[in-house]
Kinemage of the C-alpha trace (Angstrom):
@kinemage 1
@onewidth
@group {chain A} dominant
@subgroup {mainchain}
@vectorlist {calphas} color= white
{ca arg a 1} P -26.741 28.206 16.182
{ca ser a 2} L -26.042 28.054 12.379
{ca lys a 3} L -22.848 29.910 13.199
{ca gln a 4} L -21.730 27.411 15.865
{ca trp a 5} L -22.473 24.549 13.467
{ca tyr a 6} L -20.390 25.983 10.692
{ca gln a 7} L -17.354 26.600 12.950
{ca arg a 8} L -17.719 22.921 14.081
{ca arg a 9} L -17.756 21.719 10.556
{ca val a 10} L -14.749 23.824 9.671
{ca arg a 11} L -12.733 22.494 12.503
{ca glu a 12} L -13.143 18.833 11.783
{ca glu a 13} L -14.158 16.271 9.167
{ca ala a 14} L -16.211 13.066 9.839
{ca lys a 15} L -16.993 11.690 6.461
{ca phe a 16} L -14.493 8.837 6.129
{ca pro a 17} L -15.224 5.297 4.815
{ca ser a 18} L -14.875 3.141 7.810
{ca asp a 19} L -13.511 0.075 6.149
{ca tyr a 20} L -10.638 2.232 4.310
{ca leu a 21} L -10.125 4.304 7.413
{ca glu a 22} L -9.246 0.925 9.284
{ca arg a 23} L -6.879 -0.257 6.472
{ca val a 24} L -5.018 3.171 6.813
{ca lys a 25} L -4.804 2.858 10.442
{ca thr a 26} L -3.417 -0.695 10.437
{ca thr a 27} L -0.834 0.130 7.635
{ca his a 28} L 0.345 3.064 9.640
{ca glu a 29} L 0.586 1.162 12.868
{ca lys a 30} L 1.605 -2.321 11.875
{ca gly a 31} L 2.631 -2.008 8.276
{ca gly a 32} L 1.265 -4.080 5.247
{ca tyr a 33} L 1.375 -4.067 1.582
{ca gly a 34} L 5.163 -4.287 1.398
{ca ser a 35} L 5.537 -1.675 4.183
{ca thr a 36} L 6.851 -2.107 7.793
{ca gly a 37} L 4.587 0.845 8.973
{ca tyr a 38} L 5.557 3.707 11.387
{ca asp a 39} L 5.213 2.014 14.519
{ca tyr a 40} L 2.918 4.570 16.189
{ca asp a 41} L -0.489 4.976 17.199
{ca trp a 42} L -2.612 6.540 14.436
{ca lys a 43} L -5.403 8.509 15.809
{ca val a 44} L -8.554 9.255 13.828
{ca val a 45} L -9.086 12.615 15.714
{ca glu a 46} L -5.889 14.004 14.260
{ca ala a 47} L -6.864 12.842 10.823
{ca gln a 48} L -10.321 14.478 11.302
{ca lys a 49} L -8.784 17.945 11.874
{ca asn a 50} L -9.147 20.331 9.005
{ca ile a 51} L -5.932 22.416 8.133
{ca leu a 52} L -4.626 24.696 5.622
{ca arg a 53} L -3.108 22.239 3.069
{ca thr a 54} L 0.581 22.532 2.364
{ca his a 55} L 0.171 20.593 -0.935
{ca thr a 56} L -2.557 19.295 -3.337
{ca thr a 57} L -1.551 15.754 -3.072
{ca ala a 58} L -4.550 15.341 -0.544
{ca val a 59} L -6.818 16.115 -3.515
{ca ser a 60} L -5.119 13.347 -5.707
{ca ala a 61} L -5.385 10.852 -2.759
{ca arg a 62} L -9.288 11.559 -2.740
{ca met a 63} L -9.773 11.289 -6.444
{ca leu a 64} L -7.848 8.135 -6.600
{ca tyr a 65} L -9.828 6.464 -3.767
{ca lys a 66} L -12.980 7.441 -5.867
{ca ile a 67} L -11.598 5.805 -8.945
{ca ala a 68} L -10.771 2.771 -6.852
{ca gln a 69} L -14.334 2.329 -5.922
{ca gln a 70} L -15.544 2.038 -9.521
{ca pro a 71} L -16.405 -1.528 -10.910
{ca glu a 72} L -13.504 -1.728 -13.434
{ca phe a 73} L -10.365 0.286 -13.427
{ca lys a 74} L -9.800 2.488 -16.423
{ca pro a 75} L -6.397 4.492 -17.096
{ca val a 76} L -6.945 8.149 -15.994
{ca lys a 77} L -5.131 11.371 -15.991
{ca met a 78} L -6.042 14.126 -13.542
{ca phe a 79} L -4.633 17.605 -13.124
{ca ser a 80} L -5.459 20.668 -10.742
{ca ile a 81} L -4.177 24.017 -9.942
{ca asp a 82} L -4.914 25.270 -6.414
{ca arg a 83} L -3.520 27.375 -3.533
{ca val a 84} L -1.279 25.969 -0.791
{ca phe a 85} L -0.052 27.371 2.359
{ca arg a 86} L 3.534 26.941 3.966
{ca asn a 87} L 5.248 28.102 7.125
{ca glu a 88} L 8.117 29.830 5.046
{ca thr a 89} L 10.444 32.640 5.640
{ca leu a 90} L 9.719 35.046 2.648
{ca asp a 91} L 12.514 35.869 0.233
{ca ala a 92} L 13.034 36.172 -3.428
{ca thr a 93} L 11.952 32.454 -4.185
{ca his a 94} L 9.621 31.679 -1.074
{ca leu a 95} L 6.109 32.614 -0.269
{ca ala a 96} L 3.817 31.452 2.615
{ca glu a 97} L 0.979 31.227 0.128
{ca phe a 98} L 1.218 30.151 -3.470
{ca his a 99} L -0.059 27.930 -6.025
{ca gln a 100} L 0.603 24.237 -6.928
{ca ile a 101} L 0.253 22.381 -10.372
{ca glu a 102} L -0.705 18.826 -9.555
{ca gly a 103} L -0.836 16.049 -11.981
{ca val a 104} L -1.664 12.423 -11.675
{ca val a 105} L -1.413 9.564 -14.222
{ca ala a 106} L -2.773 5.967 -13.100
{ca asp a 107} L -2.296 3.122 -15.626
{ca arg a 108} L -0.558 -0.179 -15.886
{ca asn a 109} L 3.313 -0.473 -16.536
{ca leu a 110} L 4.269 3.222 -15.761
{ca asn a 111} L 7.644 3.907 -14.524
{ca leu a 112} L 10.108 6.624 -13.678
{ca gly a 113} L 10.930 7.148 -17.370
{ca his a 114} L 7.372 7.931 -18.224
{ca leu a 115} L 7.432 10.413 -15.261
{ca ile a 116} L 10.692 12.172 -16.344
{ca gly a 117} L 9.420 12.089 -20.007
{ca ile a 118} L 6.174 14.005 -19.165
{ca leu a 119} L 8.053 16.629 -17.104
{ca his a 120} L 10.503 17.177 -19.786
{ca thr a 121} L 7.679 17.608 -22.347
{ca phe a 122} L 5.627 19.791 -20.087
{ca phe a 123} L 8.417 22.355 -19.389
{ca lys a 124} L 9.656 22.333 -22.970
{ca lys a 125} L 6.192 23.439 -24.262
{ca leu a 126} L 6.753 26.456 -21.795
{ca gly a 127} L 10.172 27.062 -23.308
{ca ile a 128} L 12.039 25.649 -20.184
{ca glu a 129} L 14.531 23.180 -21.073
{ca lys a 130} L 17.312 23.620 -18.300
{ca leu a 131} L 16.171 20.812 -15.940
{ca lys a 132} L 17.815 18.828 -13.217
{ca phe a 133} L 16.250 15.901 -11.207
{ca lys a 134} L 17.400 15.154 -7.750
{ca pro a 135} L 16.480 12.103 -5.523
{ca ala a 136} L 14.316 13.126 -2.643
{ca tyr a 137} L 12.268 11.337 0.196
{ca asn a 138} L 8.414 11.501 0.280
{ca pro a 139} L 6.469 9.402 2.638
{ca tyr a 140} L 4.021 8.660 -0.162
{ca thr a 141} L 6.167 8.214 -3.335
{ca glu a 142} L 9.170 5.989 -4.093
{ca pro a 143} L 11.156 6.744 -5.799
{ca ser a 144} L 10.826 10.495 -5.352
{ca met a 145} L 12.538 13.438 -7.276
{ca glu a 146} L 12.684 17.099 -6.879
{ca ile a 147} L 12.784 19.151 -10.122
{ca phe a 148} L 15.203 21.989 -10.689
{ca ser a 149} L 15.308 24.753 -13.282
{ca tyr a 150} L 18.195 27.377 -13.906
{ca his a 151} L 17.089 30.992 -13.178
{ca glu a 152} L 19.220 32.960 -15.369
{ca gly a 153} L 18.683 36.308 -13.381
{ca leu a 154} L 19.359 34.766 -9.835
{ca lys a 155} L 22.240 32.746 -11.354
{ca lys a 156} L 21.214 29.504 -9.533
{ca trp a 157} L 19.262 26.300 -9.885
{ca val a 158} L 15.727 26.836 -8.248
{ca glu a 159} L 13.334 24.016 -7.175
{ca ile a 160} L 10.257 24.170 -9.314
{ca gly a 161} L 8.621 20.901 -8.210
{ca asn a 162} L 8.580 17.506 -6.681
{ca ser a 163} L 7.340 14.287 -8.149
{ca gly a 164} L 7.378 10.407 -7.799
{ca ile a 165} L 5.496 7.220 -7.808
{ca phe a 166} L 2.741 6.495 -5.251
{ca arg a 167} L 3.769 3.833 -2.759
{ca pro a 168} L 1.849 0.519 -2.822
{ca glu a 169} L 0.836 1.005 0.859
{ca met a 170} L -0.834 4.320 -0.201
{ca leu a 171} L -2.623 2.788 -3.093
{ca leu a 172} L -3.675 -0.797 -2.182
{ca pro a 173} L -5.657 0.093 0.933
{ca met a 174} L -7.859 2.280 -1.373
{ca gly a 175} L -8.660 -0.769 -3.380
{ca leu a 176} L -6.738 -0.067 -6.721
{ca pro a 177} L -5.483 -3.308 -8.534
{ca ala a 178} L -2.226 -4.331 -7.459
{ca asp a 179} L -0.562 -3.918 -11.137
{ca val a 180} L -1.583 -0.454 -11.256
{ca asn a 181} L 0.944 2.395 -11.024
{ca val a 182} L 0.542 6.111 -10.240
{ca ile a 183} L 2.865 8.608 -11.246
{ca ala a 184} L 2.378 12.335 -9.844
{ca trp a 185} L 4.012 15.694 -9.645
{ca gly a 186} L 3.474 18.840 -7.807
{ca leu a 187} L 4.824 21.893 -9.479
{ca ser a 188} L 5.185 25.334 -8.600
{ca leu a 189} L 3.243 27.995 -10.661
{ca glu a 190} L 5.068 30.736 -9.647
{ca arg a 191} L 8.759 29.931 -9.999
{ca pro a 192} L 8.452 28.634 -13.518
{ca thr a 193} L 6.784 31.914 -14.290
{ca met a 194} L 9.988 33.678 -12.668
{ca ile a 195} L 12.183 31.846 -14.980
{ca lys a 196} L 10.097 32.131 -18.252
{ca cys a 197} L 9.426 36.029 -17.615
{ca gly a 198} L 12.898 36.875 -16.280
{ca ile a 199} L 11.425 37.949 -12.711
{ca asn a 200} L 13.721 37.945 -9.940
{ca asn a 201} L 11.402 38.270 -7.055
{ca ile a 202} L 8.641 36.100 -6.528
{ca arg a 203} L 6.778 38.502 -4.486
{ca glu a 204} L 6.157 40.558 -7.741
{ca leu a 205} L 3.688 37.744 -8.850
{ca ile a 206} L 1.622 37.237 -5.802
{ca gly a 207} L 0.948 39.062 -2.547
{ca pro a 208} L 0.692 42.744 -1.373
{ca lys a 209} L 3.694 43.864 -3.356
{ca val a 210} L 2.285 43.007 -6.795
{ca asn a 211} L 2.347 45.874 -9.271
{ca leu a 212} L -1.244 46.141 -10.563
{ca asn a 213} L -0.038 47.862 -13.651
{ca met a 214} L 1.902 44.680 -14.454
{ca val a 215} L -1.066 42.700 -14.167
{ca gln a 216} L -2.870 44.759 -16.566
{ca asp a 217} L -0.176 45.215 -19.068
{ca phe a 218} L 1.625 41.919 -19.044
{ca pro a 219} L 0.619 39.673 -22.055
{ca ile a 220} L 0.662 36.423 -19.927
{ca cys a 221} L -1.985 37.714 -17.846
{ca arg a 222} L -4.312 38.848 -20.792
{ca val a 223} L -7.038 37.092 -22.416
{ca asn a 224} L -7.707 38.584 -25.906
{ca lys a 225} L -11.268 39.483 -26.475
{ca ala a 226} L -12.812 38.091 -29.637
């Protein structure tokens, strides 16, 4: 009996605030908050399905909703590192399973300049200064940017992340104040490591081809004992 309950709980999720659920449904189907919507039937049974996440933005959305329920909004910065899963063809820069560095800053009067500045500062502290930003499309951010850095070993620009400003139609149904902006980014953990450490194949960092001696000997993976 307990096994059957566990399987049912893994397959679907039912803990959604009903009022928020209705606002999301209406926004998708008919638009609102400045959006024309997607003009399709939004089904709760689809939203309830648990799947392997392709990015950690789902975690950010959950946390932003919790912040919106507070009596008074206060500026916040949130960060996470977690594993994500993609339907990818494996090669020197692609994995089906890897880690994403998620960052979110919520405050008033934030803009694209703040986002670019944060990303430049973050990577500069890692010793990565060759960056390019390319306009992109995400259904939950506008404007959106892909982030690239140059890999000396591969002799090419490699995408190391995606970023943008969350759309009003994502934030306002949560209950966040209309004058609050949220800048966000999702960065690869493995690709910047490749660039910084001169590694030409991402499969040397994670997966069955990892050299365990490298894990033991490489200083970046060591925590010095006091």
